[in-house]
TORZATOR-864538 format. One record per residue (C-alpha): x, z, y; residue in three letters; residue number from 1. Coordinates in steps of 0.5 Angstrom, whole numbers, plus 500, padded with zeros to 3 digits. Layout:
N
<node <X; Z; Y>; "Ala"; NUM>
...
END
This chain:
114
<node <728; 638; 450>; "Met"; 1>
<node <734; 633; 454>; "Cys"; 2>
<node <735; 638; 459>; "Lys"; 3>
<node <736; 644; 453>; "Asp"; 4>
<node <741; 639; 450>; "Leu"; 5>
<node <745; 638; 456>; "Phe"; 6>
<node <745; 645; 458>; "Glu"; 7>
<node <748; 647; 451>; "Thr"; 8>
<node <753; 642; 451>; "Ile"; 9>
<node <755; 644; 458>; "Asp"; 10>
<node <755; 651; 456>; "Thr"; 11>
<node <759; 650; 450>; "Thr"; 12>
<node <764; 646; 454>; "Ile"; 13>
<node <765; 652; 459>; "Arg"; 14>
<node <765; 657; 454>; "Lys"; 15>
<node <770; 654; 449>; "Glu"; 16>
<node <774; 652; 455>; "Arg"; 17>
<node <774; 644; 452>; "Leu"; 18>
<node <775; 642; 459>; "Tyr"; 19>
<node <782; 645; 458>; "Ala"; 20>
<node <784; 640; 453>; "Glu"; 21>
<node <788; 634; 457>; "Val"; 22>
<node <786; 629; 451>; "Gly"; 23>
<node <778; 631; 451>; "Leu"; 24>
<node <774; 625; 450>; "Met"; 25>
<node <767; 623; 450>; "Arg"; 26>
<node <767; 621; 443>; "Glu"; 27>
<node <769; 629; 442>; "Asp"; 28>
<node <763; 631; 445>; "Val"; 29>
<node <759; 625; 442>; "Met"; 30>
<node <761; 627; 435>; "Lys"; 31>
<node <761; 635; 436>; "Arg"; 32>
<node <753; 634; 438>; "Phe"; 33>
<node <752; 628; 434>; "Arg"; 34>
<node <749; 624; 439>; "Ile"; 35>
<node <751; 617; 441>; "Ser"; 36>
<node <755; 614; 447>; "Arg"; 37>
<node <748; 612; 450>; "His"; 38>
<node <745; 619; 450>; "His"; 39>
<node <751; 622; 453>; "Leu"; 40>
<node <751; 618; 459>; "Asn"; 41>
<node <743; 619; 459>; "Asp"; 42>
<node <744; 626; 459>; "Leu"; 43>
<node <749; 626; 465>; "Leu"; 44>
<node <745; 621; 469>; "Asn"; 45>
<node <739; 626; 469>; "Leu"; 46>
<node <743; 632; 469>; "His"; 47>
<node <750; 631; 472>; "Ala"; 48>
<node <748; 627; 478>; "Asp"; 49>
<node <749; 621; 475>; "Gly"; 50>
<node <757; 623; 474>; "Met"; 51>
<node <761; 619; 468>; "Ser"; 52>
<node <764; 623; 463>; "Phe"; 53>
<node <771; 623; 466>; "Pro"; 54>
<node <768; 625; 473>; "Gln"; 55>
<node <763; 631; 470>; "Tyr"; 56>
<node <769; 634; 466>; "Ile"; 57>
<node <774; 633; 472>; "Asn"; 58>
<node <768; 637; 476>; "Ala"; 59>
<node <768; 643; 471>; "Ile"; 60>
<node <776; 643; 472>; "Arg"; 61>
<node <776; 643; 479>; "Met"; 62>
<node <771; 648; 479>; "Glu"; 63>
<node <775; 652; 475>; "Lys"; 64>
<node <782; 651; 478>; "Ala"; 65>
<node <779; 653; 485>; "Cys"; 66>
<node <777; 660; 481>; "Glu"; 67>
<node <784; 661; 479>; "Leu"; 68>
<node <787; 659; 485>; "Ile"; 69>
<node <782; 664; 489>; "Val"; 70>
<node <782; 670; 484>; "Asn"; 71>
<node <789; 669; 482>; "His"; 72>
<node <794; 668; 488>; "Pro"; 73>
<node <800; 670; 484>; "Glu"; 74>
<node <799; 664; 479>; "Met"; 75>
<node <803; 658; 479>; "Lys"; 76>
<node <799; 652; 481>; "Leu"; 77>
<node <803; 648; 475>; "Ser"; 78>
<node <800; 654; 471>; "Asp"; 79>
<node <793; 653; 474>; "Val"; 80>
<node <793; 646; 472>; "Ala"; 81>
<node <795; 647; 465>; "Ser"; 82>
<node <789; 652; 464>; "Gln"; 83>
<node <784; 647; 467>; "Val"; 84>
<node <787; 641; 463>; "Gly"; 85>
<node <790; 637; 469>; "Phe"; 86>
<node <797; 636; 470>; "Thr"; 87>
<node <800; 639; 476>; "Ala"; 88>
<node <801; 632; 480>; "Pro"; 89>
<node <793; 630; 477>; "Asn"; 90>
<node <791; 637; 480>; "Leu"; 91>
<node <794; 635; 487>; "Arg"; 92>
<node <791; 628; 487>; "Glu"; 93>
<node <784; 631; 485>; "Gln"; 94>
<node <784; 636; 490>; "Phe"; 95>
<node <786; 632; 496>; "Lys"; 96>
<node <781; 627; 494>; "Gln"; 97>
<node <776; 632; 494>; "Lys"; 98>
<node <778; 637; 499>; "Tyr"; 99>
<node <782; 633; 503>; "Gly"; 100>
<node <788; 638; 502>; "Met"; 101>
<node <793; 640; 497>; "Thr"; 102>
<node <792; 646; 492>; "Pro"; 103>
<node <797; 650; 496>; "Lys"; 104>
<node <794; 649; 503>; "Lys"; 105>
<node <787; 651; 500>; "Tyr"; 106>
<node <790; 657; 497>; "Arg"; 107>
<node <793; 659; 504>; "Gly"; 108>
<node <786; 658; 507>; "Leu"; 109>
<node <783; 662; 502>; "Glu"; 110>
<node <788; 668; 503>; "Ile"; 111>
<node <787; 668; 510>; "Glu"; 112>
<node <780; 668; 510>; "Asn"; 113>
<node <779; 674; 505>; "Lys"; 114>
END
């Protein structure tokens, strides 16, 4: 039952592109699904590798940013950032933390490998 609820939340966040809202808050998800903060945290602990809500949303944002960078090389990185709910500097920072390189360098490597 808990896994079903998590999957419903995850699917909604992805399909409705809630992750793209810069101001998305944990409270928005809690209100939408009528669950407590504690329940949401439990769901994330059990089904999202123990990530916090911001970590979980940023993971989705990074996943979607990578898809856009690879599949739309013509797209400006600032546009990629805004499409997934990041600012351009935040996308760069998150990318460097996760991949050890900038989105621009990542794009270059992906294009080389195609």
